[in-house]
Structures are given as C-alpha cells and as structure tokens.
C-alpha positions as CSV (number, residue, x, y, z in Angstrom):
1,M,45.0,32.3,30.5
2,N,46.5,29.0,29.5
3,G,45.4,27.4,32.8
4,R,41.8,28.7,32.3
5,V,41.8,27.3,28.7
6,A,43.1,23.9,29.9
7,L,40.5,23.8,32.6
8,L,37.7,24.7,30.1
9,A,39.0,22.0,27.7
10,A,39.0,19.4,30.5
11,G,35.4,20.3,31.4
12,I,34.2,20.0,27.8
13,A,35.9,16.6,27.6
14,V,34.2,15.4,30.8
15,W,30.8,16.7,29.4
16,F,31.2,14.8,26.2
17,A,32.3,11.6,28.0
18,A,29.3,11.8,30.2
19,A,27.0,12.5,27.3
20,G,28.4,9.6,25.4
21,A,28.0,7.3,28.4
22,S,24.3,8.3,28.7
23,Q,23.6,7.3,25.1
24,P,22.3,3.8,24.5
25,R,24.7,1.4,22.8
26,A,23.8,0.3,19.3
27,Q,21.6,-2.8,19.6
28,T,22.7,-6.1,18.2
29,P,20.1,-7.9,16.0
30,D,19.3,-10.3,18.9
31,Q,18.7,-7.4,21.2
32,F,16.5,-5.5,18.7
33,Y,14.4,-8.5,17.6
34,K,14.2,-10.5,20.9
35,G,10.6,-10.5,22.1
36,R,9.6,-8.0,19.4
37,Q,6.2,-8.3,17.8
38,M,6.7,-7.5,14.1
39,T,4.1,-6.3,11.7
40,M,3.2,-8.1,8.4
41,L,1.1,-5.7,6.3
42,V,-1.2,-7.1,3.6
43,Y,-2.7,-4.8,0.9
44,T,-5.8,-7.0,0.5
45,A,-8.6,-8.0,2.8
46,A,-8.4,-11.1,5.0
47,G,-9.1,-14.3,3.2
48,S,-7.6,-13.2,-0.2
49,T,-4.8,-15.2,-1.7
50,Y,-2.2,-12.5,-0.8
51,D,-3.5,-12.7,2.7
52,I,-3.2,-16.5,2.8
53,Y,0.4,-16.3,1.5
54,A,1.3,-13.6,4.0
55,R,-0.1,-15.5,7.0
56,A,1.7,-18.6,5.9
57,I,5.1,-17.0,6.0
58,A,4.3,-15.0,9.1
59,R,3.9,-18.3,11.0
60,H,7.4,-19.3,10.2
61,M,9.7,-16.4,9.3
62,G,10.4,-15.4,12.9
63,R,12.4,-18.6,13.4
64,H,14.9,-17.4,10.9
65,I,15.4,-13.9,12.4
66,P,17.8,-13.4,15.4
67,G,15.9,-13.1,18.6
68,D,13.0,-15.2,17.3
69,P,10.4,-12.4,17.0
70,T,6.7,-13.0,16.3
71,F,4.5,-11.5,13.6
72,I,1.0,-10.0,13.7
73,V,-0.8,-9.6,10.3
74,Q,-2.5,-6.4,9.5
75,N,-4.8,-6.0,6.5
76,M,-4.8,-2.6,4.8
77,P,-6.9,-2.7,1.6
78,G,-7.8,0.4,-0.3
79,A,-7.1,2.5,-3.4
80,G,-6.2,-0.5,-5.5
81,G,-3.3,-1.3,-3.2
82,L,-1.8,2.2,-3.0
83,K,-2.9,2.7,0.6
84,A,-0.6,-0.1,1.8
85,V,2.2,0.9,-0.5
86,D,2.1,4.5,0.7
87,Y,2.2,3.4,4.3
88,L,5.1,1.1,3.8
89,Y,7.1,3.6,1.8
90,N,6.3,6.9,3.7
91,I,5.0,6.1,7.2
92,A,6.1,2.8,8.5
93,P,9.1,2.7,10.9
94,K,12.3,2.2,8.9
95,D,13.9,0.0,11.5
96,G,13.2,-3.5,10.2
97,S,10.1,-4.1,12.4
98,V,7.6,-3.8,9.5
99,I,7.3,-5.7,6.3
100,G,4.5,-6.3,3.9
101,T,3.1,-7.8,0.7
102,I,1.9,-5.4,-2.1
103,G,0.2,-5.8,-5.4
104,R,2.7,-7.2,-8.0
105,G,1.7,-4.6,-10.6
106,L,2.2,-1.5,-8.5
107,P,6.0,-1.3,-8.7
108,F,5.7,-0.8,-12.4
109,E,3.3,2.2,-12.2
110,P,5.9,4.9,-11.8
111,M,7.7,3.6,-14.8
112,L,4.6,4.4,-16.8
113,G,4.2,8.0,-15.8
114,R,1.5,7.5,-13.2
115,T,1.4,10.8,-11.3
116,D,-0.7,9.9,-8.2
117,V,1.8,7.6,-6.7
118,N,4.3,8.7,-4.0
119,F,7.0,6.0,-4.0
120,D,10.1,5.0,-5.9
121,P,10.1,1.2,-6.6
122,Y,13.9,1.1,-6.8
123,K,14.2,2.4,-3.2
124,F,12.0,-0.1,-1.5
125,T,13.9,-2.8,0.5
126,W,12.8,-5.8,-1.6
127,L,12.8,-9.1,0.3
128,G,11.7,-11.3,-2.7
129,S,8.6,-13.1,-3.9
130,M,7.0,-16.3,-2.7
131,N,6.2,-17.5,-6.2
132,R,6.0,-16.8,-9.9
133,E,2.6,-16.6,-11.4
134,S,0.7,-17.8,-14.4
135,S,-2.6,-16.0,-14.7
136,L,-5.8,-16.8,-16.6
137,A,-9.0,-15.4,-18.0
138,I,-12.0,-17.5,-17.0
139,S,-15.7,-17.5,-17.7
140,W,-18.5,-19.1,-15.6
141,H,-19.9,-22.3,-17.1
142,T,-23.2,-20.6,-17.9
143,S,-21.5,-17.9,-20.0
144,K,-21.8,-17.9,-23.8
145,V,-18.1,-17.2,-24.0
146,K,-16.4,-20.5,-23.6
147,T,-13.2,-20.1,-25.6
148,L,-10.7,-17.4,-26.6
149,D,-12.2,-17.3,-30.1
150,D,-15.6,-16.6,-28.5
151,L,-14.0,-13.8,-26.5
152,L,-12.8,-12.2,-29.7
153,K,-16.4,-11.9,-30.8
154,Q,-18.6,-11.5,-27.7
155,E,-18.4,-9.3,-24.6
156,L,-17.6,-10.8,-21.3
157,L,-18.6,-8.9,-18.1
158,I,-15.7,-9.0,-15.7
159,P,-14.9,-7.1,-12.4
160,G,-12.8,-4.0,-11.9
161,T,-11.3,-3.6,-8.5
162,G,-9.6,-0.2,-8.8
163,A,-7.9,2.0,-11.4
164,G,-4.5,0.7,-10.6
165,A,-5.4,-3.0,-10.1
166,D,-4.2,-5.8,-12.3
167,S,-7.9,-6.9,-12.7
168,Q,-8.5,-3.7,-14.6
169,I,-5.2,-2.8,-16.3
170,I,-4.4,-6.2,-17.9
171,P,-7.8,-7.0,-19.5
172,L,-8.0,-3.4,-20.9
173,A,-4.5,-3.8,-22.4
174,I,-5.4,-7.2,-23.9
175,N,-8.5,-5.8,-25.5
176,N,-6.2,-3.4,-27.4
177,L,-3.3,-5.7,-28.0
178,V,-5.2,-8.8,-29.0
179,G,-8.8,-7.7,-29.7
180,T,-10.7,-9.4,-26.9
181,K,-14.0,-7.9,-25.7
182,F,-13.7,-7.7,-22.0
183,K,-16.3,-5.3,-20.5
184,I,-15.2,-4.1,-17.0
185,I,-17.8,-3.5,-14.3
186,N,-16.2,-1.3,-11.6
187,G,-17.0,-1.2,-7.9
188,Y,-15.7,-4.5,-6.6
189,L,-13.5,-4.5,-3.5
190,N,-11.3,-7.4,-4.7
191,T,-11.4,-10.5,-6.8
192,T,-12.7,-12.7,-4.0
193,E,-15.8,-10.5,-3.8
194,A,-16.1,-10.6,-7.6
195,A,-15.9,-14.4,-7.6
196,L,-19.1,-14.5,-5.5
197,A,-20.7,-12.1,-7.9
198,M,-19.8,-14.4,-10.8
199,E,-21.4,-17.3,-9.0
200,R,-24.5,-15.3,-8.5
201,G,-24.7,-14.4,-12.2
202,E,-23.8,-10.7,-11.8
203,L,-20.6,-11.2,-13.8
204,D,-19.7,-13.6,-16.7
205,G,-16.1,-14.2,-15.7
206,V,-12.8,-12.8,-14.4
207,G,-10.3,-11.3,-16.9
208,Y,-7.1,-11.7,-14.9
209,W,-6.7,-14.1,-12.0
210,S,-3.7,-16.2,-10.9
211,W,-3.9,-19.9,-11.4
212,S,-2.6,-20.4,-7.8
213,S,-5.5,-18.4,-6.4
214,I,-8.1,-20.4,-8.3
215,V,-6.5,-23.7,-7.2
216,S,-6.2,-22.7,-3.6
217,L,-9.5,-20.8,-3.2
218,H,-11.8,-22.7,-5.6
219,P,-10.5,-26.2,-6.4
220,D,-14.1,-27.3,-7.0
221,W,-14.4,-24.9,-10.0
222,V,-11.7,-26.9,-11.8
223,K,-12.7,-30.3,-10.6
224,D,-16.4,-29.9,-11.4
225,K,-15.8,-27.8,-14.6
226,K,-17.6,-24.8,-13.3
227,I,-15.3,-22.5,-15.2
228,N,-14.0,-22.2,-18.8
229,L,-10.2,-21.5,-19.1
230,L,-10.1,-19.0,-21.9
231,F,-6.3,-18.3,-22.0
232,H,-3.2,-18.0,-19.8
233,T,-0.5,-15.3,-19.7
234,G,2.6,-17.5,-19.6
235,T,5.4,-17.4,-22.2
236,K,5.4,-21.2,-22.5
237,P,2.9,-24.0,-22.3
238,N,1.8,-24.7,-18.7
239,P,1.7,-28.5,-17.9
240,D,-1.2,-27.8,-15.5
241,L,-3.2,-26.1,-18.3
242,P,-3.0,-28.5,-21.3
243,G,-4.7,-27.0,-24.3
244,V,-5.2,-23.6,-22.8
245,P,-3.9,-21.0,-25.4
246,M,-1.2,-18.5,-24.5
247,I,-2.5,-15.0,-25.0
248,R,0.9,-13.6,-26.1
249,E,0.7,-15.6,-29.3
250,R,-2.4,-13.7,-30.3
251,A,-0.8,-10.2,-30.1
252,K,-1.5,-8.1,-33.2
253,S,2.2,-7.2,-33.9
254,A,5.7,-7.7,-32.6
255,L,5.5,-4.3,-30.7
256,D,2.2,-5.3,-29.1
257,A,3.8,-8.6,-28.0
258,K,6.6,-6.6,-26.3
259,A,4.1,-4.3,-24.7
260,L,2.3,-7.3,-23.3
261,D,5.6,-8.7,-22.0
262,F,6.2,-5.4,-20.2
263,L,2.8,-5.6,-18.6
264,L,3.1,-9.3,-17.6
265,A,6.7,-8.9,-16.2
266,R,4.8,-8.5,-12.9
267,E,4.0,-12.2,-12.9
268,I,7.7,-13.0,-12.2
269,I,7.1,-11.4,-8.8
270,G,3.8,-13.2,-8.1
271,R,3.7,-12.5,-4.4
272,P,6.2,-9.7,-3.6
273,F,7.3,-8.8,-0.1
274,V,9.0,-5.5,0.8
275,A,10.2,-3.5,3.8
276,P,10.4,0.3,3.9
277,P,13.3,2.1,2.2
278,S,16.4,3.2,4.0
279,L,16.6,0.3,6.4
280,P,19.9,-0.1,8.3
281,P,21.9,-2.4,5.9
282,E,22.4,-5.2,8.5
283,R,18.7,-5.4,9.2
284,A,17.8,-5.4,5.5
285,K,20.2,-8.3,5.0
286,I,18.7,-10.2,8.0
287,L,15.2,-9.8,6.6
288,R,16.2,-10.9,3.1
289,D,18.1,-13.9,4.4
290,A,15.2,-14.8,6.6
291,F,12.7,-14.6,3.8
292,A,14.9,-16.8,1.6
293,A,15.5,-19.3,4.4
294,T,11.8,-19.6,5.1
295,M,11.1,-20.6,1.5
296,K,13.3,-23.6,2.1
297,D,12.1,-24.4,5.6
298,P,10.6,-27.9,5.7
299,L,7.9,-26.9,8.3
300,F,6.9,-23.9,6.2
301,L,6.8,-26.1,3.0
302,K,4.6,-28.6,4.8
303,D,2.3,-25.8,5.9
304,A,2.2,-24.4,2.4
305,E,1.2,-27.7,0.9
306,K,-1.5,-28.1,3.5
307,T,-2.7,-24.6,2.8
308,G,-2.7,-25.2,-0.9
309,I,-0.3,-22.4,-2.0
310,E,2.4,-22.7,-4.6
311,V,5.9,-21.7,-3.5
312,E,8.9,-20.8,-5.7
313,L,11.4,-18.4,-4.3
314,V,12.2,-15.3,-6.3
315,T,15.1,-13.6,-4.5
316,A,15.5,-9.9,-3.7
317,D,18.3,-9.6,-6.2
318,E,16.1,-11.1,-8.9
319,V,13.4,-8.6,-8.1
320,D,15.8,-5.7,-8.2
321,A,17.2,-6.9,-11.6
322,L,13.7,-7.4,-13.0
323,L,12.6,-3.8,-12.1
324,K,15.8,-2.3,-13.6
325,T,15.5,-4.3,-16.8
326,T,11.8,-3.6,-17.2
327,G,12.3,0.1,-16.4
328,A,15.0,0.3,-19.1
329,S,12.6,-1.0,-21.8
330,P,12.8,0.7,-25.2
331,T,10.9,4.0,-25.5
332,D,8.5,2.6,-28.2
333,V,7.5,-0.2,-25.9
334,I,6.9,2.1,-22.9
335,D,5.0,4.6,-25.1
336,R,2.8,1.8,-26.4
337,V,2.0,0.6,-22.9
338,K,1.3,4.2,-21.8
339,A,-1.0,4.7,-24.7
340,L,-2.9,1.6,-23.7
341,L,-3.4,3.0,-20.2
342,G,-4.3,6.5,-21.4
343,R,-1.2,8.2,-20.1
C-alpha cells in the first residue's frame, strides 16, 4: 500500500510540475507594454477641450512607460459623461492598457446621493489632472446682460448638455445660492455645439465654461471683445481676469458659500485622468508615474504651448485626498447641495 501511495504522490507531483511549466510566466512591464497599442478614452466629442488635452498627452505619455507603447484616442460621448465612466469602471480591461479622461464633476455625484450611477469614485485608479481650472459665466456681446449685476435682474439663456453635466448643475446651483437668473435650454450635445448656437443668436451666453477652454478654442472672443465676462468661480482674484467678480463673494449666507465650495471643488481636478479600478499595483504605479513625468516633459510642454492648453499637474495623491476631504464635508453642507440638486 505504501508503495502505491508513494507512486501516486510522485505522479501528482509530476502533473503539477508539468502544469506549472505550461503556465506563462508573469510578464514584466516591458514585456506587457512593448509594442502595445493603448487606449485613451475621452468622454466628449472630438474637438472639445477635453479631447484636445487627451490627444496632447497621448502623443507623449508612451515615452514614459516601459516598452514605449503607443496610444489611440477613442471618443465616447453620451449621458452627460456617464457612458465613458461606466465603461472605464465596469467594462474596460483592468490590466493597465486603457486610461481615460472623464468629466470633473462626475466623481462627486455618488457623494450627493445620485442613484443612477454605477461606480465608486474612491475605487478608480486616479492618475491625476492636467490642470486646475477657473471657470466663468459669459454672455455674447449682443446680450442685454453684460455684468453680474445685470444677471441678478435679467434672464440669460444658456445651454444644458445633460442632467449630470457641469453646464447644468453649476448654473442652477448659483441661481439658488446667489440669485442669478440663468435659464437653461436643454438639448445641446456639448459646450462646443452650444458656442456655435450662441454665435447664431440661439443662446445669450454660457453659464459655466473653463477659462482655458475659451482661450484655447476662441481666443478671438477675448481679443475682439465678443463676450462679456460676468463672473469667475475662483477663490481668489485671477490675474488673467482683472476686474471680473468672484461669484463666491456673492453667496447669500456662510452655508451657501460652503455649498458653493463643495460644488466647485471639481475645478481643482480640471482635466482628470483615470484608469479602471483593481489594476495590478505595479501597473497602477507605472501609469501614475508616467502621467506625472509627462507633465514635466519639455517636448510635451512645447506641444501644449503650441496647442494653447494650460498645464499644471495635480497628482493622483492630491486627487485622492480631495475626494476624501470633500466626501467628508459636514452633513448640513451636503444636505444643502442635495437640496439644490433636488435629491
């Protein structure tokens, strides 16, 4: 019996050894990324500012990843940005081959009790942001609304680009927190499309649009004074916007000012980039390091200057910290924001 047991044990050992030999060895980063075509997902249509930022980094980030992979850019607009978020969180391969840029306001939606989202912002693999934003409300030069004081008295027709989009959430909140009179016209695909509608006279202005987008996409608007700058959303005066009022200073109460701070925390991550959750730790580190290194790459910075985009690195650790801090806001602040959004 002992001999038969020994023979069986030997046979099992040989089987396991053969099975182990047949399994592929774990790939090194160079082996995984060498010759690989990675995907850069963009939640907006081609030609938008998010798209311009994504294509700029896609041209350079591969040099900072072992194996020197290349990127293809894939646009996935829809559902106010949720289509791309859902894909990155639930469908995309979790192997470090797919990254993307998402709307900066969407990570805060689950904190506010939104029930039609299927992702946890704390579990995304955050790579960082390409800049910090300062956004504005603008009116077309033909509009009767030319100043913030005018906006407190007269309606301004502005675009809505989806129920979860910043273009809709922020102006509605400012109406309540400050007393402005934005009137949102729904049905626009994105702000780029809405800008054309404003030029045609269909809209009077845009209620929430980043300064970097205006400068990069429509420099003539500023140079030729085709727009009125009604206010900006920063917490301190912007040297690029002398004399433009800060909307936070017009909040009706201290609680309203804090609610506005919660909503505008998204501007710290002006152009956020993520990878799917549950990545192998070593590949998550590679992507984060490559993202940060690209932001300091002289060739990339020269390209960014030529393209007309502003660059200021916000690290993955800073994004993680911002989300945790904002999510831990006092109950009265979160309840005030929820009330503003009808939740």
